[in-house]
Structure formats: structure tokens, C-alpha cells
GURO-256414 format. One record per residue: y, x, z of N, C-alpha, C in turn; residue in one letter. Coordinates in pm, whole numbers, padded with zeros to 5 digits, always signed. Atoms other than C-alpha are relative to their C-alpha. Layout:
REM residues N
YXZYXZYXZA;...
***
This chain:
REM residues 377
+00094+00039+00064+03456+00146-00892-00136-00023+00083M;+00132-00009-00072+03125+00025-00737-00106+00034-00058K;+00134-00042+00078+02773+00147-00814-00058-00104+00006L;+00095+00097+00032+02582-00126-00958-00135+00044+00003R;+00159-00058-00010+02202-00069-00856-00085-00135+00021V;+00126+00108+00000+01918-00322-00920-00135+00066+00046V;+00109-00057-00055+01631-00254-00707-00111-00118+00014V;+00095+00116+00004+01313-00443-00794-00121+00044+00082L;+00112-00031-00109+01062-00469-00514+00064+00028+00140G;-00056-00032-00109+01139-00494-00157-00093+00051+00118A;+00064-00074-00085+00879-00262-00003+00041+00102+00067G;-00051-00106-00086+00869+00053+00182+00123+00073-00075F;-00103-00033+00072+01071+00198-00103+00122-00062-00038G;-00115+00074+00017+01310-00061-00181+00076-00022+00103G;-00076+00022-00143+01407-00130+00180+00072+00126+00025L;-00065-00133-00038+01454+00233+00249+00115+00021-00074E;-00104-00011+00107+01666+00296-00077+00124-00087+00024L;-00133+00086-00015+01904+00003-00006+00037+00010+00134S;-00051-00022-00148+01934+00093+00367+00067+00137-00030T;-00070-00128+00008+02042+00444+00277+00138+00003-00068I;-00132+00009+00089+02279+00359+00005+00100-00108+00077L;-00110+00081-00050+02444+00083+00199+00049+00084+00116S;-00040-00079-00120+02491+00316+00506+00113+00097-00068E;-00075-00093+00051+02641+00585+00274+00136-00062-00084A;-00094+00043+00109+02839+00374+00024+00076-00131+00064L;-00075+00144-00038+02929+00018+00202+00053-00075-00107A;-00052+00092+00103+03190-00154+00011+00017+00067-00131D;-00003-00053+00124+03160+00091-00279-00141-00010-00075R;+00132+00035+00053+02805-00046-00358-00007-00150-00015L;+00032+00150+00051+02695-00353-00535-00167+00010-00028D;+00143-00005+00013+02308-00359-00490-00074-00129+00020L;+00082+00114-00020+02093-00638-00570-00158+00037+00018T;+00160-00028-00042+01732-00621-00409-00062-00123-00028L;+00049+00126+00062+01499-00856-00600-00160+00022+00054I;+00138+00014-00025+01157-00969-00474-00061-00138+00001D;+00033+00144+00028+00936-01274-00550-00047-00065+00132K;+00044+00061-00132+00830-01300-00185+00109-00039+00093N;-00116+00008-00084+01029-01421+00119-00018+00077+00116D;+00038-00070-00100+00887-01198+00354-00072+00160-00009A;+00075-00130-00005+00765-00825+00424-00095+00013+00089F;+00085-00046-00111+00478-00693+00623-00043+00122-00042F;+00051-00126+00004+00351-00381+00693-00134+00032-00044F;+00148-00009+00050+00004-00268+00523-00107-00025+00105G;+00098-00007-00110-00159-00211+00851-00007-00136+00069F;+00009+00144-00072-00065-00561+00978-00124-00093-00061S;+00136+00063+00038-00349-00695+00752-00106+00009+00084K;+00121-00029-00106-00603-00555+00958+00023-00072+00126L;-00018+00088-00129-00441-00701+01277-00005-00143-00027D;+00005+00147+00022-00421-01042+01120-00156-00033-00034V;+00145+00011+00044-00796-01007+00962-00092+00000+00122M;+00123-00028-00105-00947-00907+01290+00060-00094+00127F;-00045+00085-00111-00733-01166+01498+00084+00072+00109G;-00065-00058-00114-00525-00911+01695+00163-00041+00000R;-00135+00058+00024-00195-01070+01553+00006-00133-00092E;+00001+00101+00063-00098-01386+01431+00064+00013-00127T;-00090-00027+00105+00019-01423+01058+00162-00014+00007P;-00151+00029-00016+00366-01558+01173+00049+00137+00076G;-00056-00114-00079+00409-01255+01408+00036+00114-00059A;+00001-00117+00075+00370-00987+01146+00121-00003-00121V;-00089+00011+00104+00607-01144+00885+00123+00016+00027R;-00167-00046-00019+00967-01005+00851+00064-00076-00134L;-00063+00071+00105+01169-01257+00666+00124+00090-00068S;-00129-00074+00079+01409-01087+00393+00138-00074+00029Y;-00150+00044-00038+01678-01334+00514+00068+00073+00134S;-00054-00074-00119+01725-01103+00812+00083+00128-00071N;-00047-00137+00071+01859-00824+00554+00159-00031+00016I;-00153+00013-00021+02242-00808+00641+00041+00128-00003V;-00044-00139+00011+02384-00479+00503+00121-00016-00095K;-00138-00028+00105+02701-00396+00342-00046+00048-00149P;+00005-00026+00132+02691-00386-00023-00137-00051-00052G;+00130+00024+00048+02338-00525-00043-00022-00177+00023V;+00043+00130-00006+02225-00878-00143-00137-00008-00071V;+00133+00028+00032+01874-00991-00144-00026-00136-00070F;+00023+00127+00100+01745-01236-00424-00156-00006+00005R;+00136+00038+00024+01417-01416-00392-00018-00054-00143Q;+00007+00039+00129+01336-01441-00760-00131+00062-00069E;+00107-00087+00073+01038-01361-00998+00054+00052-00123T;-00066-00080+00086+01117-01117-01233-00068-00022-00146I;+00082+00058+00132+01022-01229-01615+00020+00125-00107T;+00022-00102+00093+01133-00936-01811+00094+00133+00039A;-00080-00134-00036+01271-00550-01764+00017+00073-00139I;-00049-00071+00112+01471-00391-02037+00036+00129+00039D;-00046-00125-00054+01476-00033-01927+00105+00091-00063P;-00095-00053+00081+01689+00082-02225+00130-00041+00038G;-00135+00066-00075+01954-00152-02125+00034-00009+00122A;+00013+00019-00177+01879-00146-01749+00049-00139+00036R;-00014+00141-00014+01877-00517-01775-00114-00082+00048R;+00104+00060-00054+01655-00737-01565+00027-00162-00006V;-00010+00153-00003+01578-01103-01619-00088-00063+00088T;+00092+00065-00100+01438-01348-01369+00006-00149-00037T;-00006+00157+00027+01373-01719-01329+00118-00038+00031N;-00145+00066-00054+01728-01761-01194+00107+00092-00078N;-00098-00075+00061+01922-01506-01418-00013+00127-00062G;+00010-00166+00064+02007-01163-01568+00103+00076+00086T;-00089-00082-00079+02115-00865-01391+00004+00126-00068Y;-00014-00134+00070+02259-00554-01549+00050+00101+00099D;-00002-00099-00103+02277-00220-01366+00074+00123-00069A;-00001-00152+00023+02411+00142-01362-00124+00066+00021D;+00122-00083-00041+02107+00252-01198-00077-00116+00031V;+00108+00102-00021+01776+00049-01215-00105+00082+00081L;+00124-00043-00090+01481+00114-00961-00106-00072+00007V;+00121+00069+00000+01144+00003-01033-00091+00029+00144I;+00074-00026-00103+00967-00028-00689-00101-00137+00035A;+00073+00126-00020+00719-00311-00745-00140-00014+00061L;+00127-00027-00031+00401-00154-00634-00104-00038-00102G;+00119+00059+00067+00059-00251-00750-00038-00148+00017A;+00061+00132-00001-00100-00600-00822-00150+00024+00014D;+00135+00014+00001-00452-00691-00776-00067-00073-00100Y;+00074+00074+00112-00692-00793-01058-00124-00031+00063D;+00108+00046-00072-00964-00975-00877-00113-00019-00097L;+00099+00033+00100-01122-01095-01192-00050+00126-00077A;+00061-00123+00056-01190-00733-01314-00139+00036+00061A;+00141-00031-00060-01483-00725-01079-00071-00127-00013T;+00085+00133+00009-01744-01008-01187-00046-00035+00135P;+00043+00058-00129-01820-01228-00888+00078+00020+00119G;-00079-00020-00139-01578-01100-00625+00068-00134+00023L;-00047+00114-00022-01387-01418-00660-00092-00113+00071I;+00105+00086-00036-01682-01641-00629-00089+00030+00114E;+00104-00037-00089-01896-01448-00407+00051+00107+00128G;-00048-00097-00100-01669-01197-00196+00134-00046+00054G;-00117-00007-00062-01370-01150-00004+00082+00108-00009N;-00081-00126-00020-01070-00921-00050+00093-00016+00107E;-00091-00021-00128-00862-00820+00247+00120+00076-00045F;-00137-00100+00022-00580-00614+00059+00139-00090-00017Y;-00142+00075+00020-00327-00919+00006-00005-00068+00150S;-00037+00063-00104-00181-01087+00288-00090-00138+00005F;+00065+00125+00020-00339-01429+00174-00160+00039+00025A;+00141-00036-00001-00688-01250+00157-00023+00016+00148G;+00015-00042-00120-00652-01116+00506+00001-00129+00082A;-00002+00138-00095-00579-01460+00654-00117-00063-00036E;+00129+00068-00007-00881-01597+00480-00105+00067+00061R;+00120-00076-00071-01109-01312+00610+00017-00040+00140V;-00025+00044-00145-00966-01422+00957-00082-00097+00023R;+00077+00107-00018-01157-01745+00928-00143+00011-00047E;+00155-00037+00027-01488-01600+00754-00055+00072+00112V;+00075-00114-00105-01544-01314+01022-00079-00078+00120L;+00062+00026-00114-01630-01554+01309-00131-00096-00061P;+00125+00040+00052-01906-01709+01082-00102+00095-00030T;+00100-00111+00046-02080-01387+01027-00063+00048+00121F;+00062-00050-00136-02334-01312+01291-00113+00072-00028S;+00125-00074+00015-02640-01144+01131+00007+00040-00148S;+00014-00044+00143-02726-00956+00798+00078+00113-00046G;-00043-00115+00052-02552-00694+00589+00140-00003-00041H;-00124+00005+00048-02181-00652+00550+00046+00136-00059A;-00042-00139+00094-02045-00417+00274+00143-00022-00002I;-00112-00031+00049-01713-00292+00261+00021+00072-00146V;+00033-00071+00141-01668-00197-00100+00131+00011-00085G;-00139-00019+00092-01377-00052-00341-00051-00018-00136V;+00033+00015+00121-01392-00157-00681+00037+00090-00111S;-00051-00114+00094-01206+00117-00854+00128+00073+00077S;-00083-00094-00043-00963+00407-00803+00124+00007-00099A;-00040-00015-00124-00690+00448-00746+00029-00141+00082P;-00009+00144-00100-00645+00188-00444+00120+00052+00094F;-00096-00028-00119-00363+00179-00182-00064+00002+00128K;+00043-00052-00150-00398+00343+00175-00142+00021-00018C;+00157-00048+00019-00720+00540+00109-00052-00022+00133P;+00086+00014-00119-00799+00509+00494-00054-00134+00018P;+00026+00150-00030-00812+00117+00491-00132-00030-00008A;+00149+00023-00008-01161+00087+00398-00082+00048+00111P;+00077-00060-00117-01295+00306+00653+00059-00068+00131S;-00068+00069-00128-01048+00137+00921-00081-00142+00003E;+00081+00127+00006-01204-00198+00815-00149+00000+00048A;+00138-00008-00016-01556-00078+00841-00012+00022+00169A;+00000-00042-00120-01480+00068+01194+00040-00114+00102L;-00069+00124-00082-01281-00247+01329-00125-00120-00024L;+00101+00081+00019-01573-00463+01189-00098+00000+00104L;+00089-00037-00132-01799-00286+01415+00047-00041+00121H;-00046+00029-00142-01574-00336+01706-00008-00145+00024D;-00003+00166+00006-01536-00715+01632-00146-00041+00016H;+00116+00045+00002-01903-00767+01582-00067+00041+00145L;+00059-00048-00130-01996-00573+01904+00083-00096+00117T;-00058+00080-00108-01735-00774+02111-00061-00138+00011T;+00078+00150+00012-01905-01113+01984-00146+00024+00048R;+00152-00016-00073-02246-00932+02094-00096-00037-00106G;+00113+00023+00121-02402-00976+01738-00019+00147-00078V;+00004-00128+00073-02371-00606+01617-00146+00043-00002R;+00146-00046+00015-02741-00538+01681-00067-00087-00108D;+00068+00092+00117-02830-00814+01430+00077+00010-00140A;-00090-00028+00121-02582-00672+01165-00003+00149-00055C;-00020-00127+00065-02564-00376+00925+00125+00010-00083T;-00126-00016+00062-02258-00214+00777+00003+00126-00079I;-00012-00108+00095-02209-00025+00474+00137+00023-00061S;-00106-00021+00036-01913+00140+00323-00012+00080-00136L;+00001-00057+00127-01878+00200-00053+00139+00043-00060V;-00116-00028+00049-01612+00425-00186-00016+00100-00108M;+00021-00075+00122-01552+00591-00513+00058+00172+00000P;-00048-00122-00025-01440+00905-00345-00128+00098+00064L;+00105-00102-00055-01641+01217-00228+00017+00012+00164G;-00012+00030-00154-01486+01165+00147+00091-00089+00005A;-00054+00115-00031-01323+00905+00316+00171+00032-00016P;-00157-00031+00022-00956+01107+00304-00022+00124-00081I;+00038-00146+00045-01026+01398+00040+00107+00101+00031P;-00094-00113-00016-00690+01572+00098+00000+00066+00152P;+00009-00039-00137-00764+01605+00467-00155+00024+00043S;+00123-00012-00036-01094+01760+00534-00055-00043+00146P;+00015+00013-00154-01076+01732+00921-00010-00158+00034A;+00007+00151-00029-00974+01359+00903-00150-00062-00044S;+00115+00038+00044-01280+01295+00685-00126+00033+00068S;+00093-00023-00106-01508+01489+00907-00027-00097+00112K;-00023+00080-00145-01388+01280+01221-00039-00158-00047A;+00039+00118+00041-01441+00966+01008-00143-00029-00022L;+00148-00003+00010-01788+01055+00907-00072+00007+00134L;+00057-00012-00156-01880+01140+01278+00012-00141+00048A;-00003+00125-00056-01761+00796+01368-00084-00093-00049A;+00117+00089+00069-01957+00613+01108-00138+00036+00053F;+00113-00035-00064-02257+00804+01248-00022-00043+00116A;+00014+00039-00130-02204+00724+01584-00025-00162+00039E;-00003+00158+00014-02146+00350+01498-00117-00034-00076R;+00125+00083+00086-02459+00317+01260+00068-00039-00120G;-00069+00027+00114-02213+00271+00951-00051+00091-00108I;+00032-00087+00136-02370+00374+00613+00128+00027-00078T;-00119-00021+00092-02101+00567+00413-00090+00034-00123F;+00058-00026+00150-02191+00560+00012+00120+00052-00070I;-00133-00075+00070-01946+00825-00150-00044+00008-00150P;-00012-00016+00163-01866+00851-00530-00066-00100-00085N;+00025+00098+00066-01953+00519-00607+00075-00120+00016R;-00094+00104+00001-01761+00200-00683-00081-00130-00026R;+00067+00124+00003-01858-00173-00674+00044-00053-00150V;-00019+00044+00154-01887-00279-01050-00020-00163+00008R;+00025+00141+00020-02006-00650-00989-00061-00062+00124A;+00079+00076-00093-02125-00920-00739-00080-00084-00067L;+00065+00119+00046-02393-01157-00819-00017-00093+00111D;-00004+00082-00113-02326-01448-00583-00125-00057-00001P;+00104+00086+00009-02635-01643-00691-00118+00087+00075A;+00089-00078-00047-02853-01363-00590+00041+00099+00142R;-00085-00071-00108-02629-01216-00325-00032+00144+00018R;+00030-00152+00006-02633-00863-00433+00146+00065-00072V;-00114-00079+00057-02352-00616-00496-00067+00098-00097V;+00042-00093+00105-02394-00397-00821+00094+00116-00012I;-00086-00113+00013-02270-00065-00812+00031+00078-00138L;-00030-00064+00138-02150+00145-01104-00113+00096-00058D;+00116-00074+00047-02486+00346-01122-00111-00121-00005N;+00096+00104+00015-02658-00007-01147-00077-00039+00133E;+00085+00032-00136-02801+00019-00782+00056-00129+00057R;-00027+00132-00041-02816-00333-00637-00027+00004+00157E;-00014+00002-00152-02739-00378-00252+00028-00143+00033M;+00011+00128-00057-02821-00705-00085+00128-00015+00094P;-00085+00010-00100-02532-00859+00122+00033-00133+00069Y;-00042+00121-00062-02426-01140+00344+00113-00014+00027D;-00136+00002-00013-02079-01056+00386+00050+00108-00079L;-00051-00109+00088-01862-00855+00116+00146-00024+00040F;-00156-00012-00026-01506-00728+00223+00046+00104-00103L;-00013-00083+00116-01370-00589-00113+00131+00036-00010G;-00155-00045+00030-01076-00393-00226+00005-00002-00164I;+00018+00052+00142-00999-00529-00577+00063+00129-00095P;-00051-00074+00088-00901-00336-00893+00150+00001+00010K;-00142-00020+00001-00532-00214-00879+00075+00007-00147H;-00066-00023+00142-00278-00244-01178+00131-00007+00027R;-00135+00014+00002+00092-00218-01262+00020-00161-00022A;-00028+00154+00026+00258-00582-01245-00006-00015-00151P;-00008+00037+00164+00214-00762-01601+00139+00029-00045D;-00151-00006+00053+00623-00761-01622+00019+00143-00016V;-00033-00139+00023+00622-00370-01599-00096+00055-00104V;+00076-00047+00121+00325-00325-01845+00063-00060-00127A;-00075+00038+00107+00533-00539-02077+00125+00052-00046A;-00137-00063+00019+00836-00344-02045-00001+00137-00084S;+00020-00139+00067+00693-00039-02237+00017+00111+00085G;-00001-00124-00103+00738+00180-01934-00110+00061+00028M;+00137-00063-00031+00369+00262-01877-00069+00070-00084T;+00085-00103+00078+00139+00531-01994-00142+00001+00088E;+00085+00014-00088-00218+00486-01878-00015-00081+00101D;-00016+00131-00119-00122+00168-01673+00095+00026+00094G;-00097-00035-00104+00137+00347-01459+00117+00028-00064W;-00123-00075+00031+00483+00448-01472+00017+00126-00008I;-00017-00159-00020+00526+00828-01549+00153+00035+00053P;-00113-00041-00034+00798+00994-01369+00024+00154+00006V;-00023-00155-00058+00948+01347-01311-00027+00005+00137N;+00031+00000-00137+00778+01422-00983+00106+00067+00078P;-00093-00064-00114+01060+01630-00859+00108-00113+00041K;-00097+00074-00053+01311+01334-00873-00018-00140-00019N;+00061+00116+00004+01106+01032-00958+00098-00087-00127L;-00067+00062+00124+01335+00961-01293-00099-00031-00107K;+00078+00030+00093+01177+00796-01560+00051+00051-00169T;-00055-00076+00127+01221+00881-01942+00140-00071-00044R;-00108+00096+00033+01493+00600-01963+00131+00056+00096F;-00107-00053-00099+01832+00744-01839+00058-00120+00082P;-00066+00094-00091+01967+00563-01533-00120-00074+00056G;+00110+00100-00037+01608+00416-01451-00110+00098+00080V;+00092-00067-00087+01395+00555-01153-00125-00089+00019Y;+00077+00077-00053+01056+00440-01045-00051+00075+00118A;+00059-00069-00129+00890+00501-00700-00117-00082+00045L;+00099+00054-00076+00594+00419-00506-00127-00027-00070G;+00145+00022+00065+00255+00259-00617-00006-00032-00135D;+00001+00022+00144+00382+00157-00957-00005+00113-00086V;-00025-00105+00090+00416+00512-01075-00150+00066+00014T;+00098-00103+00023+00166+00796-01169+00034+00129+00051S;-00065-00120-00046+00355+01043-00962-00090+00089+00062V;+00087-00061-00059+00052+01181-00806-00052+00002+00152G;+00017+00014-00154+00061+01096-00440-00101-00135+00023T;+00085+00146-00028-00175+00808-00270+00099-00108+00008A;-00064+00110+00004-00061+00478-00308+00023-00049+00140K;-00029+00035-00123+00089+00393+00031+00126+00011+00028A;-00108+00004-00016+00394+00295+00177+00095+00127+00032G;-00086-00084-00041+00507+00590+00352+00040+00108-00098T;-00052-00092+00103+00523+00791+00012+00096-00056-00073F;-00115+00061+00077+00714+00524-00143+00142+00019+00075S;-00121-00029-00054+00966+00578+00140+00051+00132-00019E;-00030-00149+00046+00977+00954+00122+00050+00013-00126S;-00052-00006+00136+01043+00898-00259+00139-00059+00007A;-00133+00063+00009+01334+00674-00196+00092+00078+00060A;-00103-00100-00080+01498+00933+00038+00065+00096-00134R;-00027-00122+00100+01496+01179-00271+00093-00080-00100V;-00078+00062+00081+01616+00905-00514+00155-00019+00040V;-00117+00023-00074+01893+00794-00264+00097+00116-00002A;-00087-00124-00018+02006+01161-00211+00056+00038-00154A;-00028-00049+00117+02001+01230-00592+00126-00095-00042S;-00128+00110+00047+02235+00894-00670+00136+00032+00088L;-00113-00052-00069+02463+01018-00384+00059+00112-00056L;-00033-00144+00066+02477+01363-00516+00101-00023-00135A;-00062+00026+00117+02563+01221-00855+00155-00059-00010D;-00137+00083-00042+02857+00981-00706+00088+00098+00069M;-00108-00083-00082+03006+01231-00473+00012+00142-00034Q;-00027-00137+00055+02967+01559-00659-00069+00109+00088G;+00071-00086-00092+02717+01719-00401-00111+00060-00091G;+00132-00070+00064+02409+01930-00461-00102-00126+00014E;+00116+00079+00028+02085+01763-00582-00092+00030+00101Q;+00105-00023-00118+01805+01720-00314-00092+00100-00057P;+00114-00044+00018+01509+01921-00294-00094-00063-00063S;+00098+00089+00087+01236+01822-00531-00092-00075+00119A;+00074+00086-00062+01020+01548-00405-00154+00058+00050Y;+00137-00074-00040+00711+01695-00200-00132-00093+00004A;+00146+00105-00002+00477+01371-00198-00049+00011+00143G;+00046-00016-00149+00469+01414+00201+00016-00156+00057A;+00004+00127-00093+00378+01122+00439-00102+00001+00104G;+00086+00009-00117+00200+01010+00743-00068-00135-00014T;+00098+00128-00016-00085+00775+00774-00072+00013+00145C;+00088+00028-00145-00215+00631+01099-00120-00064-00041Y;+00127+00038+00022-00595+00561+01107-00039-00063+00119V;+00064+00097-00124-00755+00299+01326-00152+00058+00007E;+00123-00028-00012-01073+00446+01451-00100-00093+00104F;+00075+00099-00076-01165+00149+01665-00001+00064+00145G;-00012-00016-00144-01207+00141+02054+00126+00018+00034G;-00118-00018-00064-00847+00120+02106+00068+00135-00047G;-00054-00144+00028-00766+00471+01944+00041+00002-00146R;-00065-00004+00140-00572+00574+01644+00014+00148-00018V;-00009-00130+00052-00564+00906+01457+00110+00027-00114G;-00107-00033+00121-00293+01064+01226-00035+00084-00100R;+00027-00087+00125-00311+01223+00896+00147+00021-00074V;-00126-00058+00073-00009+01416+00743-00049+00066-00125D;+00046-00059+00135-00051+01481+00386+00111+00042-00091V;-00094-00053+00098+00155+01685+00126-00067+00006-00132D;+00066+00021+00150+00060+01618-00229+00066+00106-00111F;-00065-00040+00116+00320+01788-00438+00072+00141+00009L;-00088-00116-00002+00476+02083-00295-00053+00113+00017S;+00099-00111+00008+00175+02330-00309-00092+00000-00119G;+00111+00006+00105-00087+02399-00575-00082-00107+00010P;+00078+00123-00020-00297+02122-00437+00050-00057+00129A;-00024+00085-00119-00289+01846-00172-00062+00075+00112P;+00055-00042-00114-00313+01951+00185+00045-00108+00096T;-00001+00096-00111-00360+01738+00497-00039+00050+00117G;+00041-00025-00140-00343+01791+00867-00052-00130+00064S;+00065+00117-00087-00527+01551+01131+00017+00032+00146F;-00013-00006-00145-00448+01474+01465-00112-00100+00052I;+00106+00062-00041-00747+01358+01670+00039-00166+00050E;-00010+00150-00044-00762+00963+01736+00019+00013+00158P;-00022+00023-00150-00608+00871+02085+00055-00122+00048S;-00092+00154-00028-00452+00594+02286+00147+00053-00007V;-00117-00011+00005-00130+00781+02269+00057-00007-00142A;-00036+00016+00125-00114+00768+01896+00000-00142-00031L;-00039+00133+00020-00128+00393+01920+00127-00031+00031V;-00177+00035-00032+00219+00388+02085+00084+00076-00117G;-00075-00050+00102+00330+00617+01807-00013-00074-00129E;-00023+00097+00131+00207+00380+01529+00085-00092+00031K;-00105+00111-00039+00376+00103+01710+00137+00033-00013Q;-00157-00028+00017+00712+00284+01711+00016+00041-00141H;-00025+00008+00142+00656+00362+01343+00041-00128-00066F;-00023+00121+00058+00662+00004+01273+00121-00060+00051G;-00118+00063-00060+00934-00101+01504+00112+00074-00028S;-00114-00075+00033+01169+00164+01417+00038-00032-00158S;-00032+00014+00162+01143+00072+01038+00046-00155+00001R;-00057+00129-00002+01185-00304+01133+00148-00015+00069R;-00121+00005-00033+01487-00232+01318+00107+00063-00090A;-00107-00068+00083+01643+00001+01055+00000-00110-00129R;-00016+00098+00108+01557-00243+00772+00025-00135+00011W;-00014+00140-00008+01578-00578+00912+00101-00039+00121F;-00092+00009-00128+01790-00525+01246-00055-00082+00102G;+00093+00075-00099+01500-00687+01460-00044+00088+00103L;
***
């Protein structure tokens, strides 16, 4: 008998889970991996595209390269999820599973921030990053605001990285002195679980003349007056707005009846939902970690180990620790590293490795090793 697994979403979590199960089960596995997109990209590659360090084509990894025993990829749009029956309907058919894994990530709700679509630029989607790539060369003077519209949001270091890389971009073009940069975040520090990394980022902002505005979110933009309106009604004039839109669970997940307070609740130890045989991992959950690919990947390892233990009669894995590594672009050709553990202790903890050129290579290896593991490239 083959284990029938349907995995929804081919991001960090879906790709790692599919790879582990394929390696362990091969011809005893019948896994269908479904995603509406035709290609994968690392989250950090959006900044590379946005600031012209890579072309869009160079960072896209086609799902057609997935060739693994027992795994079939389907580029289809999911139209319904029945977690009780472990049945998924797409624009092309219906899939039934012994094990259903929801790894669809978070979607963006641009309309939730009035004026963002008309007067701003979001860079969290790949298409948004491509558009900003064309906008940045037209900005040569005035006030640039990098602003977060709500929490939680993916990759907490990314807004800080965008501000620092924008500084580099404007400096290279020789127009930095004619521009000001502000960063608005609904957090008290750039990376709250890691005080050392937050201290380093605040020092980098001060050195570069970047204004950090903590504990505030962008409520709206007024494109006619060219002002950003914060949640305390403070108005900030802007000439360039780079925004992080509100995040939400995909509509098809919300319609499935699986969510509470907007996200899928799971047992934090094993990522099981309240529905038998149904797991959820990554950004679509309220598990308690940051929303970033590295945590989805580590969650996938726990789910895979649990499934293999059930099938092969082994011991269940240790509880999910919510641990992951994030690389942080500090600009100037240097990268720092933050290692965070969200769940194994009474409170999240984070360690920090100072930015260096050496960590640039480590970050590149992080990407290339996964590209080889998941796509054979």
C-alpha cells in the first residue's frame, strides 16, 4: 500500500516535506504537490531583483525541475478544501488523501490599506519587487518611507533590509544627500527575539541617517496629498513609499472552516490540526513562530518524521522547537545572521552573528544547497 499524501503549497515547507518523504519511501509514496504558480523563488531574492542585483529570470526555479520518486507536481488553483474528508478540489480535478498537509503560506491584502494600491509600492510579492525595480531609478530626491501596515508579517528583518539597501542604492547613484529614509514598524525593535541583532540594526540606521519609528503601523496613504497616515493619525509626507501589505490566510483556507482568528491553529509540538490526518505548517498557521521560510522548513521535518514513525512503527520525533536561521542584509556587501528558537523555552530566544563578508557566502550556500536538494539544480 502506498501512502497517499496531498501537499498544498510548494514553498519551503511543501518542498522539504516532499523531499524527505520521497527519499524515505520512494515507490511506497503517492504524493501530489499542488501550487498555483509555475516556479519557486527564495524570499530574499525579491530584494535582489528589486535592487537590480539579479534578473527575475535568474532567481525563478521552475517546478518542472522537480523529479522525485513518488512525487507529482500539479500547477493548479485550489478551489475547495474539505479537511474532514481530506479532499481537495482544484480547477482541474479532485484529490483524496490519507494525509493532507496545508502549507499555502500567507496572501497579501493590498486593499486593506487605503491608498496603497493607488499611491504606493509593495515589494513583498515577486511582481511587486519587479515593479519597484523600475520605480527606484526614478526616485532621486525627497522622502522615502518603508512602512509595515500590520502584524504579523513575513520575514521580520526584510523591512530593515530594504531600508539599508535603499541607502546603498541611493548612495551609489550619488543622490543620497537629496533623500531621507524612514522605517515604520509595528514592533518595538527591528527583531524583538534577538536584542543583539536589533541593537546592530539600530546602530546601522543611525550611522546611515535612517529614521526608525517603532510601535507604529501604516494605516493608510493619501495619494492626492502624498502623505502616509499612521495608526496614531500622525501624517508623514512621502515621495516614495515601499510598503509591506496586510497578511491573511488564503481565501480558500478561510472558507474551509479550519481557521481561528484568521489562521490555522495547530498543536505546536507536531503541527497537527483538529482534523485527523490533516497537518498545517508555515505561514498559514498561528503556531507562534515568525512567518519565514526557515521555520516552515523545520516544521516540515517534524511532520515528515511523524508520518514516517506512524508508517514504520518508530518513535515519534521530538517536539517542534520553532527554530530557524535568518540572514540579514546590512548593506555594504555584508550579511548578518540571526538564529531564533521560538518554542522550546518559556520565551523566544535569539542569537546574533555580526555582519561580515563571510556570511554572504554562507547565505549563498543556504540558497544553493536547497536549490540542489529540492530541484536538482
